[in-house]
C-alpha positions as CSV (number, residue, x, y, z in Angstrom):
1,X,-13.1,-26.2,23.0
2,X,-16.8,-27.8,22.1
3,X,-16.7,-29.9,25.0
4,X,-15.5,-26.7,27.5
5,X,-18.4,-24.9,26.4
6,X,-21.2,-28.5,26.7
7,X,-19.1,-28.9,29.8
8,X,-20.1,-25.2,31.2
9,X,-23.8,-25.3,30.4
10,X,-24.4,-28.8,31.5
11,X,-22.8,-27.8,35.1
12,X,-25.3,-24.7,35.1
13,X,-27.6,-26.2,34.5
14,X,-27.0,-28.7,37.0
15,X,-26.5,-26.1,39.6
16,X,-29.5,-24.6,38.8
17,X,-31.7,-27.5,39.1
18,X,-30.1,-28.5,42.3
19,X,-30.0,-24.6,43.8
20,X,-34.0,-24.3,43.0
21,X,-33.1,-21.3,40.3
22,X,-33.9,-23.3,36.6
23,X,-36.5,-20.4,36.2
24,X,-34.1,-17.5,36.8
25,X,-31.4,-19.8,34.1
26,X,-34.4,-20.4,31.5
27,X,-35.3,-16.2,32.2
28,X,-31.9,-15.6,31.5
29,X,-31.4,-18.1,28.5
30,X,-34.8,-16.4,26.9
31,X,-33.4,-12.8,27.3
32,X,-30.0,-13.6,26.2
33,X,-30.9,-15.0,22.9
34,X,-33.3,-11.7,22.2
35,X,-30.6,-9.8,22.9
36,X,-28.3,-11.9,20.2
37,X,-31.1,-11.1,17.5
38,X,-31.5,-7.6,18.0
39,X,-27.7,-7.6,18.4
40,X,-27.1,-9.2,15.1
41,X,-30.0,-7.2,13.0
42,X,-27.7,-3.9,14.4
43,X,-25.0,-5.5,13.0
44,X,-26.0,-5.9,9.8
45,X,-27.7,-2.7,9.6
46,X,-24.2,-1.0,10.2
47,X,-22.4,-3.2,8.0
48,X,-24.2,-2.6,5.5
49,X,-24.1,1.2,5.9
50,X,-20.7,1.2,5.7
51,X,-19.4,-1.6,3.0
52,X,-22.0,0.8,0.8
53,X,-19.8,3.6,2.0
54,X,-16.7,1.3,0.7
55,X,-17.9,0.2,-2.7
56,X,-18.9,4.3,-3.4
57,X,-15.3,5.0,-2.7
58,X,-14.1,2.3,-4.8
59,X,-16.5,3.2,-7.3
60,X,-15.9,6.6,-7.0
61,X,-11.7,6.3,-7.1
62,X,-11.7,7.8,-3.9
63,X,-10.0,4.0,-2.6
64,X,-7.6,4.3,-5.5
65,X,-6.6,8.0,-4.8
66,X,-6.2,6.9,-1.1
67,X,-4.0,4.6,-2.5
68,X,-1.7,7.0,-4.7
69,X,-1.7,8.8,-1.7
70,X,-0.2,6.3,0.9
71,X,2.1,4.4,-2.1
72,X,5.2,6.6,-0.4
73,X,4.2,4.9,3.0
74,X,3.3,1.6,1.7
75,X,6.8,1.9,-0.3
76,X,8.7,2.3,2.7
77,X,6.6,0.0,4.6
78,X,6.5,-3.4,1.9
79,X,10.1,-2.4,0.2
80,X,10.0,-6.0,-1.4
81,X,7.1,-5.1,-3.1
82,X,7.5,-4.9,-6.8
83,X,3.0,-5.5,-8.2
84,X,2.6,-1.7,-7.5
85,X,-1.4,-2.7,-7.8
86,X,-1.5,-4.7,-4.4
87,X,-1.3,-1.4,-2.5
88,X,-4.3,-0.8,-3.9
89,X,-6.0,-4.0,-2.2
90,X,-3.9,-2.9,1.2
91,X,-5.4,0.6,1.2
92,X,-9.0,-1.1,1.2
93,X,-7.9,-3.5,3.5
94,X,-6.8,-0.9,5.7
95,X,-9.8,1.4,5.6
96,X,-12.1,-1.2,5.7
97,X,-10.0,-2.1,9.3
98,X,-10.1,1.9,9.7
99,X,-14.2,1.7,9.7
100,X,-13.7,-0.9,11.6
101,X,-15.5,-3.4,9.6
102,X,-13.2,-6.1,10.0
103,X,-15.6,-8.2,8.8
104,X,-15.5,-6.3,5.1
105,X,-11.3,-6.6,5.3
106,X,-11.0,-9.8,5.3
107,X,-11.8,-10.4,1.6
108,X,-9.3,-7.6,0.7
109,X,-7.0,-8.7,3.0
110,X,-7.1,-12.7,1.4
111,X,-6.8,-10.8,-2.4
112,X,-3.2,-8.7,-0.8
113,X,-2.4,-11.7,0.8
114,X,-2.8,-14.0,-2.5
115,X,-1.3,-11.1,-5.1
116,X,1.7,-10.7,-2.5
117,X,2.1,-15.0,-3.0
118,X,2.4,-14.5,-6.6
119,X,5.7,-12.7,-6.0
120,X,6.8,-15.1,-3.1
121,X,9.7,-17.4,-4.4
122,X,9.0,-20.3,-1.7
123,X,5.7,-20.9,-2.2
124,X,6.1,-22.9,1.7
125,X,6.8,-19.7,3.7
126,X,5.5,-16.1,3.9
127,X,7.3,-13.7,2.6
128,X,8.4,-10.0,4.6
129,X,5.4,-8.4,3.2
130,X,3.6,-11.3,3.8
131,X,4.0,-10.6,8.1
132,X,4.2,-7.2,7.8
133,X,0.1,-7.4,6.5
134,X,-0.3,-9.6,8.7
135,X,0.3,-7.9,11.5
136,X,-0.8,-4.4,10.1
137,X,-4.4,-6.8,10.2
138,X,-3.7,-8.0,13.7
139,X,-3.0,-5.0,15.5
140,X,-6.3,-3.4,14.1
141,X,-6.1,0.0,13.6
142,X,-9.3,1.6,13.6
143,X,-10.7,5.2,13.2
144,X,-14.7,4.4,14.0
145,X,-14.9,1.8,15.5
146,X,-18.5,0.8,13.7
147,X,-19.0,-2.9,14.9
148,X,-18.4,-2.0,18.1
149,X,-20.4,1.3,18.7
150,X,-23.2,-0.9,16.8
151,X,-23.0,-3.4,19.5
152,X,-22.6,-1.3,22.6
153,X,-25.7,0.8,21.1
154,X,-28.2,-2.2,20.4
155,X,-26.8,-3.3,24.1
156,X,-28.7,-0.5,25.1
157,X,-25.5,1.5,26.2
158,X,-25.9,5.0,27.3
159,X,-22.9,6.8,25.6
160,X,-21.2,4.5,23.0
161,X,-19.5,6.6,21.2
162,X,-17.2,7.8,24.0
163,X,-14.9,4.7,22.9
164,X,-13.6,6.4,19.9
165,X,-10.8,8.4,21.5
166,X,-9.4,5.7,23.1
167,X,-9.9,2.9,20.5
168,X,-8.0,5.5,18.0
169,X,-5.2,5.9,20.5
170,X,-4.8,2.2,21.7
171,X,-5.7,0.7,17.8
172,X,-2.8,3.8,16.9
173,X,-0.5,2.3,19.4
174,X,-0.3,-1.1,18.3
175,X,-0.5,-0.8,14.7
176,X,2.4,1.1,14.9
177,X,4.4,-1.5,17.2
178,X,2.9,-4.7,14.9
179,X,4.8,-2.3,12.0
180,X,7.8,-1.8,13.9
181,X,8.1,-5.2,15.6
182,X,7.7,-6.5,11.4
183,X,10.5,-4.7,10.6
184,X,12.2,-5.3,13.4
185,X,12.4,-9.1,13.1
186,X,12.4,-9.4,9.3
187,X,16.3,-8.7,9.9
188,X,16.3,-11.9,11.6
189,X,14.1,-14.1,9.8
190,X,14.6,-14.4,6.2
């Protein structure tokens, strides 16, 4: 992949040099670098805010209550899981994803996978529960796409919040479909 990017960059500069537009390429390069830094700082702010909210929810016991609330659903989805404490980790993972904090969801997802791996009789292959969790994470249900909102706001979008409803609809459909397909496929792949 690095070679492809290098090739594209070299071709762009060579093409710009031959067409006499090297000044435009340099200007676009500097403007893009400036915009990248601006977006990165916007992401830091939104990530700190929502991670703080998740930490407060965790410290106040709200995540534990949420975990107990969704335990019947988790018991249905993850029938083979014996360690019910893993539901708390899955709830944290789900909450971070729902808030659009995919970077924050990753450590919770890894911890959930590690707990599921402890119950795995075949350590060299994934269990059905692990595959279902992976499918849920890949689908990425989001109530609030915080990262995308931050990028749109930093990029100067006039109304970045107009993506919330379409995102909610699409991620809900993909989330349910991912679980559904995981449950169908687990019948054929044991």
